[in-house]
KOLRO-310142 format. One record per atom (N, C-alpha, C): atom name; residue number from 1; x, y, z. Coordinates in Angstrom, 3 decimals. Layout:
+-------+-----+----------+----------+----------+
: atome : num :       xx :       yy :       zz :
+-------+-----+----------+----------+----------+
:    CA : NUM :        X :        Y :        Z :
...
+-------+-----+----------+----------+----------+
END
This chain:
+-------+-----+----------+----------+----------+
: atome : num :       xx :       yy :       zz :
+-------+-----+----------+----------+----------+
:     N :   1 :   22.141 :  -46.768 :  -65.781 :
:    CA :   1 :   21.284 :  -47.182 :  -66.863 :
:     C :   1 :   19.868 :  -47.355 :  -66.332 :
:     N :   2 :   18.923 :  -47.015 :  -67.132 :
:    CA :   2 :   17.539 :  -47.013 :  -66.661 :
:     C :   2 :   16.914 :  -48.396 :  -66.767 :
:     N :   3 :   15.797 :  -48.556 :  -66.122 :
:    CA :   3 :   15.081 :  -49.828 :  -66.157 :
:     C :   3 :   14.496 :  -50.127 :  -67.527 :
:     N :   4 :   14.199 :  -49.101 :  -68.285 :
:    CA :   4 :   13.575 :  -49.282 :  -69.585 :
:     C :   4 :   14.568 :  -49.728 :  -70.651 :
:     N :   5 :   15.839 :  -49.902 :  -70.276 :
:    CA :   5 :   16.829 :  -50.293 :  -71.256 :
:     C :   5 :   17.380 :  -49.111 :  -72.026 :
:     N :   6 :   17.151 :  -47.921 :  -71.520 :
:    CA :   6 :   17.679 :  -46.708 :  -72.137 :
:     C :   6 :   18.900 :  -46.252 :  -71.347 :
:     N :   7 :   19.802 :  -45.591 :  -72.021 :
:    CA :   7 :   20.989 :  -45.079 :  -71.365 :
:     C :   7 :   20.644 :  -43.755 :  -70.699 :
:     N :   8 :   20.842 :  -43.682 :  -69.410 :
:    CA :   8 :   20.551 :  -42.444 :  -68.682 :
:     C :   8 :   21.727 :  -41.478 :  -68.831 :
:     N :   9 :   21.428 :  -40.221 :  -68.625 :
:    CA :   9 :   22.480 :  -39.201 :  -68.684 :
:     C :   9 :   23.539 :  -39.476 :  -67.626 :
:     N :  10 :   23.109 :  -39.944 :  -66.458 :
:    CA :  10 :   24.058 :  -40.241 :  -65.386 :
:     C :  10 :   24.995 :  -41.385 :  -65.772 :
:     N :  11 :   24.453 :  -42.412 :  -66.438 :
:    CA :  11 :   25.277 :  -43.547 :  -66.861 :
:     C :  11 :   26.306 :  -43.104 :  -67.896 :
:     N :  12 :   25.894 :  -42.245 :  -68.813 :
:    CA :  12 :   26.828 :  -41.733 :  -69.821 :
:     C :  12 :   27.906 :  -40.880 :  -69.163 :
:     N :  13 :   27.503 :  -40.028 :  -68.234 :
:    CA :  13 :   28.448 :  -39.167 :  -67.526 :
:     C :  13 :   29.445 :  -40.017 :  -66.741 :
:     N :  14 :   28.942 :  -41.086 :  -66.121 :
:    CA :  14 :   29.786 :  -41.974 :  -65.327 :
:     C :  14 :   30.771 :  -42.743 :  -66.212 :
:     N :  15 :   30.360 :  -43.097 :  -67.408 :
:    CA :  15 :   31.208 :  -43.884 :  -68.307 :
:     C :  15 :   32.166 :  -43.040 :  -69.135 :
:     N :  16 :   31.928 :  -41.749 :  -69.240 :
:    CA :  16 :   32.752 :  -40.891 :  -70.093 :
:     C :  16 :   34.247 :  -40.965 :  -69.768 :
:     N :  17 :   34.668 :  -40.942 :  -68.493 :
:    CA :  17 :   36.104 :  -41.040 :  -68.212 :
:     C :  17 :   36.712 :  -42.370 :  -68.694 :
:     N :  18 :   35.928 :  -43.422 :  -68.653 :
:    CA :  18 :   36.403 :  -44.721 :  -69.125 :
:     C :  18 :   36.666 :  -44.668 :  -70.627 :
:     N :  19 :   35.708 :  -44.125 :  -71.367 :
:    CA :  19 :   35.867 :  -44.044 :  -72.821 :
:     C :  19 :   37.007 :  -43.103 :  -73.190 :
:     N :  20 :   37.164 :  -42.018 :  -72.447 :
:    CA :  20 :   38.270 :  -41.090 :  -72.707 :
:     C :  20 :   39.608 :  -41.784 :  -72.475 :
:     N :  21 :   39.711 :  -42.544 :  -71.385 :
:    CA :  21 :   40.958 :  -43.250 :  -71.084 :
:     C :  21 :   41.267 :  -44.302 :  -72.147 :
:     N :  22 :   40.239 :  -44.975 :  -72.642 :
:    CA :  22 :   40.442 :  -46.026 :  -73.645 :
:     C :  22 :   40.675 :  -45.465 :  -75.038 :
:     N :  23 :   40.518 :  -44.158 :  -75.192 :
:    CA :  23 :   40.713 :  -43.531 :  -76.496 :
:     C :  23 :   42.169 :  -43.416 :  -76.913 :
:     N :  24 :   43.083 :  -43.777 :  -76.040 :
:    CA :  24 :   44.508 :  -43.729 :  -76.350 :
:     C :  24 :   45.007 :  -45.140 :  -76.662 :
:     N :  25 :   45.744 :  -45.292 :  -77.740 :
:    CA :  25 :   46.199 :  -46.611 :  -78.185 :
:     C :  25 :   47.081 :  -47.307 :  -77.144 :
:     N :  26 :   47.972 :  -46.575 :  -76.515 :
:    CA :  26 :   48.851 :  -47.181 :  -75.505 :
:     C :  26 :   48.040 :  -47.688 :  -74.327 :
:     N :  27 :   47.092 :  -46.892 :  -73.856 :
:    CA :  27 :   46.271 :  -47.329 :  -72.716 :
:     C :  27 :   45.392 :  -48.507 :  -73.100 :
:     N :  28 :   44.894 :  -48.508 :  -74.312 :
:    CA :  28 :   44.086 :  -49.635 :  -74.768 :
:     C :  28 :   44.923 :  -50.918 :  -74.800 :
:     N :  29 :   46.181 :  -50.796 :  -75.249 :
:    CA :  29 :   47.079 :  -51.967 :  -75.240 :
:     C :  29 :   47.347 :  -52.439 :  -73.815 :
:     N :  30 :   47.517 :  -51.492 :  -72.882 :
:    CA :  30 :   47.745 :  -51.865 :  -71.483 :
:     C :  30 :   46.539 :  -52.609 :  -70.913 :
:     N :  31 :   45.351 :  -52.121 :  -71.214 :
:    CA :  31 :   44.135 :  -52.800 :  -70.748 :
:     C :  31 :   44.072 :  -54.213 :  -71.329 :
:     N :  32 :   44.396 :  -54.354 :  -72.597 :
:    CA :  32 :   44.385 :  -55.680 :  -73.230 :
:     C :  32 :   45.399 :  -56.605 :  -72.564 :
:     N :  33 :   46.597 :  -56.109 :  -72.285 :
:    CA :  33 :   47.622 :  -56.939 :  -71.634 :
:     C :  33 :   47.188 :  -57.355 :  -70.236 :
:     N :  34 :   46.637 :  -56.404 :  -69.482 :
:    CA :  34 :   46.180 :  -56.739 :  -68.130 :
:     C :  34 :   45.017 :  -57.713 :  -68.174 :
:     N :  35 :   44.179 :  -57.581 :  -69.160 :
:    CA :  35 :   43.037 :  -58.476 :  -69.305 :
:     C :  35 :   43.494 :  -59.895 :  -69.649 :
:     N :  36 :   44.457 :  -60.006 :  -70.521 :
:    CA :  36 :   44.924 :  -61.314 :  -70.981 :
:     C :  36 :   45.869 :  -61.990 :  -69.990 :
:     N :  37 :   46.732 :  -61.205 :  -69.357 :
:    CA :  37 :   47.806 :  -61.787 :  -68.539 :
:     C :  37 :   47.677 :  -61.568 :  -67.047 :
:     N :  38 :   46.651 :  -60.852 :  -66.620 :
:    CA :  38 :   46.474 :  -60.608 :  -65.198 :
:     C :  38 :   47.413 :  -59.539 :  -64.665 :
:     N :  39 :   47.481 :  -59.407 :  -63.333 :
:    CA :  39 :   48.298 :  -58.364 :  -62.713 :
:     C :  39 :   49.763 :  -58.458 :  -63.142 :
:     N :  40 :   50.359 :  -57.276 :  -63.390 :
:    CA :  40 :   51.749 :  -57.225 :  -63.834 :
:     C :  40 :   52.441 :  -55.993 :  -63.282 :
:     N :  41 :   53.758 :  -56.093 :  -63.182 :
:    CA :  41 :   54.565 :  -54.950 :  -62.755 :
:     C :  41 :   54.731 :  -53.983 :  -63.921 :
:     N :  42 :   55.140 :  -52.766 :  -63.595 :
:    CA :  42 :   55.393 :  -51.777 :  -64.640 :
:     C :  42 :   56.517 :  -52.262 :  -65.548 :
:     N :  43 :   57.529 :  -52.878 :  -64.962 :
:    CA :  43 :   58.641 :  -53.398 :  -65.776 :
:     C :  43 :   58.127 :  -54.396 :  -66.810 :
:     N :  44 :   57.269 :  -55.276 :  -66.375 :
:    CA :  44 :   56.724 :  -56.271 :  -67.303 :
:     C :  44 :   55.803 :  -55.632 :  -68.342 :
:     N :  45 :   54.996 :  -54.658 :  -67.916 :
:    CA :  45 :   54.101 :  -53.970 :  -68.844 :
:     C :  45 :   54.868 :  -53.152 :  -69.876 :
:     N :  46 :   56.079 :  -52.732 :  -69.529 :
:    CA :  46 :   56.899 :  -51.929 :  -70.434 :
:     C :  46 :   57.572 :  -52.791 :  -71.505 :
:     N :  47 :   57.777 :  -54.077 :  -71.216 :
:    CA :  47 :   58.439 :  -54.976 :  -72.171 :
:     C :  47 :   57.731 :  -54.959 :  -73.519 :
:     N :  48 :   58.500 :  -54.721 :  -74.574 :
:    CA :  48 :   57.958 :  -54.750 :  -75.927 :
:     C :  48 :   57.145 :  -53.533 :  -76.320 :
:     N :  49 :   57.092 :  -52.539 :  -75.451 :
:    CA :  49 :   56.332 :  -51.329 :  -75.751 :
:     C :  49 :   57.256 :  -50.271 :  -76.346 :
:     N :  50 :   56.751 :  -49.461 :  -77.253 :
:    CA :  50 :   57.577 :  -48.426 :  -77.869 :
:     C :  50 :   57.701 :  -47.156 :  -77.028 :
:     N :  51 :   57.299 :  -47.220 :  -75.755 :
:    CA :  51 :   57.358 :  -46.048 :  -74.878 :
:     C :  51 :   58.143 :  -46.393 :  -73.618 :
:     N :  52 :   58.554 :  -45.363 :  -72.891 :
:    CA :  52 :   59.374 :  -45.548 :  -71.697 :
:     C :  52 :   58.548 :  -46.037 :  -70.507 :
:     N :  53 :   59.273 :  -46.483 :  -69.505 :
:    CA :  53 :   58.636 :  -46.911 :  -68.259 :
:     C :  53 :   57.883 :  -45.744 :  -67.616 :
:     N :  54 :   58.468 :  -44.561 :  -67.692 :
:    CA :  54 :   57.817 :  -43.369 :  -67.142 :
:     C :  54 :   56.499 :  -43.090 :  -67.870 :
:     N :  55 :   56.481 :  -43.253 :  -69.183 :
:    CA :  55 :   55.253 :  -43.029 :  -69.955 :
:     C :  55 :   54.197 :  -44.073 :  -69.595 :
:     N :  56 :   54.629 :  -45.321 :  -69.435 :
:    CA :  56 :   53.688 :  -46.385 :  -69.039 :
:     C :  56 :   53.080 :  -46.045 :  -67.682 :
:     N :  57 :   53.907 :  -45.559 :  -66.769 :
:    CA :  57 :   53.419 :  -45.176 :  -65.438 :
:     C :  57 :   52.348 :  -44.093 :  -65.546 :
:     N :  58 :   52.586 :  -43.096 :  -66.382 :
:    CA :  58 :   51.597 :  -42.023 :  -66.567 :
:     C :  58 :   50.296 :  -42.573 :  -67.155 :
:     N :  59 :   50.401 :  -43.464 :  -68.121 :
:    CA :  59 :   49.205 :  -44.065 :  -68.717 :
:     C :  59 :   48.443 :  -44.904 :  -67.683 :
:     N :  60 :   49.160 :  -45.612 :  -66.841 :
:    CA :  60 :   48.511 :  -46.414 :  -65.798 :
:     C :  60 :   47.781 :  -45.514 :  -64.799 :
:     N :  61 :   48.341 :  -44.367 :  -64.521 :
:    CA :  61 :   47.670 :  -43.425 :  -63.613 :
:     C :  61 :   46.370 :  -42.906 :  -64.222 :
:     N :  62 :   46.385 :  -42.649 :  -65.527 :
:    CA :  62 :   45.151 :  -42.222 :  -66.199 :
:     C :  62 :   44.103 :  -43.329 :  -66.107 :
:     N :  63 :   44.533 :  -44.567 :  -66.331 :
:    CA :  63 :   43.600 :  -45.704 :  -66.216 :
:     C :  63 :   43.065 :  -45.815 :  -64.791 :
:     N :  64 :   43.920 :  -45.578 :  -63.815 :
:    CA :  64 :   43.490 :  -45.648 :  -62.409 :
:     C :  64 :   42.487 :  -44.534 :  -62.093 :
:     N :  65 :   42.743 :  -43.335 :  -62.594 :
:    CA :  65 :   41.812 :  -42.220 :  -62.357 :
:     C :  65 :   40.444 :  -42.486 :  -62.981 :
:     N :  66 :   40.424 :  -43.240 :  -64.076 :
:    CA :  66 :   39.155 :  -43.596 :  -64.724 :
:     C :  66 :   38.515 :  -44.814 :  -64.068 :
:     N :  67 :   39.201 :  -45.388 :  -63.089 :
:    CA :  67 :   38.658 :  -46.561 :  -62.391 :
:     C :  67 :   38.877 :  -47.872 :  -63.126 :
:     N :  68 :   39.781 :  -47.879 :  -64.095 :
:    CA :  68 :   40.005 :  -49.081 :  -64.900 :
:     C :  68 :   41.135 :  -49.968 :  -64.394 :
:     N :  69 :   42.014 :  -49.422 :  -63.575 :
:    CA :  69 :   43.153 :  -50.195 :  -63.076 :
:     C :  69 :   43.490 :  -49.728 :  -61.670 :
:     N :  70 :   44.196 :  -50.582 :  -60.968 :
:    CA :  70 :   44.682 :  -50.212 :  -59.637 :
:     C :  70 :   46.000 :  -50.920 :  -59.393 :
:     N :  71 :   46.798 :  -50.332 :  -58.520 :
:    CA :  71 :   48.073 :  -50.960 :  -58.205 :
:     C :  71 :   48.009 :  -51.584 :  -56.823 :
:     N :  72 :   48.693 :  -52.694 :  -56.703 :
:    CA :  72 :   48.762 :  -53.441 :  -55.450 :
:     C :  72 :   50.223 :  -53.655 :  -55.101 :
:     N :  73 :   50.550 :  -53.575 :  -53.846 :
:    CA :  73 :   51.924 :  -53.841 :  -53.415 :
:     C :  73 :   52.100 :  -55.338 :  -53.163 :
:     N :  74 :   53.173 :  -55.861 :  -53.721 :
:    CA :  74 :   53.602 :  -57.231 :  -53.459 :
:     C :  74 :   55.066 :  -57.144 :  -53.044 :
:     N :  75 :   55.300 :  -57.061 :  -51.739 :
:    CA :  75 :   56.660 :  -56.840 :  -51.260 :
:     C :  75 :   57.117 :  -55.458 :  -51.678 :
:     N :  76 :   58.255 :  -55.403 :  -52.355 :
:    CA :  76 :   58.780 :  -54.115 :  -52.826 :
:     C :  76 :   58.238 :  -53.744 :  -54.192 :
:     N :  77 :   57.544 :  -54.664 :  -54.802 :
:    CA :  77 :   57.057 :  -54.460 :  -56.166 :
:     C :  77 :   55.590 :  -54.011 :  -56.166 :
:     N :  78 :   55.277 :  -53.148 :  -57.109 :
:    CA :  78 :   53.889 :  -52.755 :  -57.336 :
:     C :  78 :   53.420 :  -53.489 :  -58.574 :
:     N :  79 :   52.250 :  -54.070 :  -58.466 :
:    CA :  79 :   51.652 :  -54.748 :  -59.611 :
:     C :  79 :   50.336 :  -54.068 :  -59.925 :
:     N :  80 :   50.068 :  -53.947 :  -61.216 :
:    CA :  80 :   48.848 :  -53.310 :  -61.684 :
:     C :  80 :   47.865 :  -54.362 :  -62.148 :
:     N :  81 :   46.601 :  -54.147 :  -61.812 :
:    CA :  81 :   45.564 :  -55.071 :  -62.259 :
:     C :  81 :   44.373 :  -54.300 :  -62.801 :
:     N :  82 :   43.630 :  -54.965 :  -63.652 :
:    CA :  82 :   42.466 :  -54.382 :  -64.298 :
:     C :  82 :   41.274 :  -54.414 :  -63.354 :
:     N :  83 :   40.500 :  -53.337 :  -63.348 :
:    CA :  83 :   39.245 :  -53.267 :  -62.596 :
:     C :  83 :   38.124 :  -53.656 :  -63.558 :
:     N :  84 :   37.833 :  -54.920 :  -63.628 :
:    CA :  84 :   36.879 :  -55.443 :  -64.611 :
:     C :  84 :   35.464 :  -54.905 :  -64.425 :
:     N :  85 :   35.069 :  -54.653 :  -63.199 :
:    CA :  85 :   33.706 :  -54.182 :  -62.946 :
:     C :  85 :   33.448 :  -52.856 :  -63.667 :
:     N :  86 :   34.419 :  -51.989 :  -63.647 :
:    CA :  86 :   34.273 :  -50.681 :  -64.306 :
:     C :  86 :   34.203 :  -50.851 :  -65.819 :
:     N :  87 :   35.003 :  -51.748 :  -66.341 :
:    CA :  87 :   34.993 :  -52.025 :  -67.774 :
:     C :  87 :   33.674 :  -52.674 :  -68.190 :
:     N :  88 :   33.165 :  -53.573 :  -67.378 :
:    CA :  88 :   31.882 :  -54.220 :  -67.667 :
:     C :  88 :   30.737 :  -53.200 :  -67.684 :
:     N :  89 :   30.774 :  -52.256 :  -66.763 :
:    CA :  89 :   29.739 :  -51.210 :  -66.720 :
:     C :  89 :   29.762 :  -50.398 :  -68.015 :
:     N :  90 :   30.952 :  -50.027 :  -68.469 :
:    CA :  90 :   31.071 :  -49.260 :  -69.715 :
:     C :  90 :   30.582 :  -50.083 :  -70.901 :
:     N :  91 :   30.875 :  -51.379 :  -70.896 :
:    CA :  91 :   30.411 :  -52.247 :  -71.987 :
:     C :  91 :   28.889 :  -52.324 :  -72.013 :
:     N :  92 :   28.259 :  -52.426 :  -70.849 :
:    CA :  92 :   26.799 :  -52.446 :  -70.793 :
:     C :  92 :   26.215 :  -51.139 :  -71.316 :
:     N :  93 :   26.873 :  -50.047 :  -71.005 :
:    CA :  93 :   26.435 :  -48.745 :  -71.503 :
:     C :  93 :   26.510 :  -48.726 :  -73.031 :
:     N :  94 :   27.605 :  -49.218 :  -73.591 :
:    CA :  94 :   27.743 :  -49.280 :  -75.055 :
:     C :  94 :   26.700 :  -50.203 :  -75.673 :
:     N :  95 :   26.416 :  -51.312 :  -75.004 :
:    CA :  95 :   25.391 :  -52.234 :  -75.511 :
:     C :  95 :   24.033 :  -51.534 :  -75.606 :
:     N :  96 :   23.705 :  -50.740 :  -74.589 :
:    CA :  96 :   22.429 :  -50.014 :  -74.611 :
:     C :  96 :   22.408 :  -48.954 :  -75.710 :
:     N :  97 :   23.506 :  -48.253 :  -75.873 :
:    CA :  97 :   23.581 :  -47.252 :  -76.940 :
:     C :  97 :   23.420 :  -47.936 :  -78.293 :
:     N :  98 :   24.066 :  -49.066 :  -78.459 :
:    CA :  98 :   23.958 :  -49.824 :  -79.713 :
:     C :  98 :   22.523 :  -50.271 :  -79.969 :
:     N :  99 :   21.867 :  -50.740 :  -78.931 :
:    CA :  99 :   20.468 :  -51.167 :  -79.054 :
:     C :  99 :   19.572 :  -49.995 :  -79.444 :
:     N : 100 :   19.837 :  -48.832 :  -78.839 :
:    CA : 100 :   19.050 :  -47.644 :  -79.184 :
:     C : 100 :   19.255 :  -47.256 :  -80.647 :
:     N : 101 :   20.482 :  -47.350 :  -81.137 :
:    CA : 101 :   20.745 :  -47.062 :  -82.547 :
:     C : 101 :   20.011 :  -48.048 :  -83.446 :
:     N : 102 :   20.069 :  -49.325 :  -83.094 :
:    CA : 102 :   19.373 :  -50.339 :  -83.894 :
:     C : 102 :   17.873 :  -50.054 :  -83.956 :
:     N : 103 :   17.287 :  -49.683 :  -82.810 :
:    CA : 103 :   15.861 :  -49.372 :  -82.775 :
:     C : 103 :   15.548 :  -48.134 :  -83.617 :
:     N : 104 :   16.399 :  -47.121 :  -83.531 :
:    CA : 104 :   16.193 :  -45.901 :  -84.318 :
:     C : 104 :   16.288 :  -46.194 :  -85.812 :
:     N : 105 :   17.273 :  -46.992 :  -86.189 :
:    CA : 105 :   17.425 :  -47.343 :  -87.607 :
:     C : 105 :   16.248 :  -48.185 :  -88.099 :
:     N : 106 :   15.742 :  -49.063 :  -87.260 :
:    CA : 106 :   14.580 :  -49.863 :  -87.642 :
:     C : 106 :   13.357 :  -48.969 :  -87.847 :
:     N : 107 :   13.170 :  -47.972 :  -86.967 :
:    CA : 107 :   12.058 :  -47.035 :  -87.133 :
:     C : 107 :   12.223 :  -46.220 :  -88.411 :
:     N : 108 :   13.435 :  -45.791 :  -88.697 :
:    CA : 108 :   13.697 :  -45.034 :  -89.920 :
:     C : 108 :   13.422 :  -45.892 :  -91.157 :
:     N : 109 :   13.858 :  -47.133 :  -91.125 :
:    CA : 109 :   13.627 :  -48.048 :  -92.248 :
:     C : 109 :   12.130 :  -48.242 :  -92.486 :
:     N : 110 :   11.393 :  -48.458 :  -91.387 :
:    CA : 110 :    9.951 :  -48.642 :  -91.511 :
:     C : 110 :    9.280 :  -47.383 :  -92.071 :
:     N : 111 :    9.733 :  -46.227 :  -91.637 :
:    CA : 111 :    9.182 :  -44.970 :  -92.123 :
:     C : 111 :    9.455 :  -44.796 :  -93.628 :
:     N : 112 :   10.672 :  -45.077 :  -94.041 :
:    CA : 112 :   11.066 :  -44.912 :  -95.442 :
:     C : 112 :   10.324 :  -45.908 :  -96.338 :
:     N : 113 :   10.130 :  -47.109 :  -95.836 :
:    CA : 113 :    9.463 :  -48.138 :  -96.635 :
:     C : 113 :    7.964 :  -47.920 :  -96.740 :
:     N : 114 :    7.362 :  -47.157 :  -95.843 :
:    CA : 114 :    5.921 :  -46.885 :  -95.878 :
:     C : 114 :    5.542 :  -45.891 :  -96.921 :
+-------+-----+----------+----------+----------+
END
């Protein structure tokens, strides 16, 4: 993101994989669960989900490739946790895009009212 408060092409390019990963309802639910409940095993993340453990594993890998989650070994168990820094960066990018839209709409309103 640029110093002027504008979204740079590099920032958008960097955030695109995050938005693509979050575009799936199952992955979005996984991010919400990890955010609310902290690190969890795949077995626990699968509880109450309408998809298989194998499908959850694939979704977690997509989140990991986008930099949104990572797995940690705890003994024989793997636990997945949210990478908040990556999510925060994407949120800041969205905030800047939103601000740019607000500014554009304000300019349009002023133009129309003149």
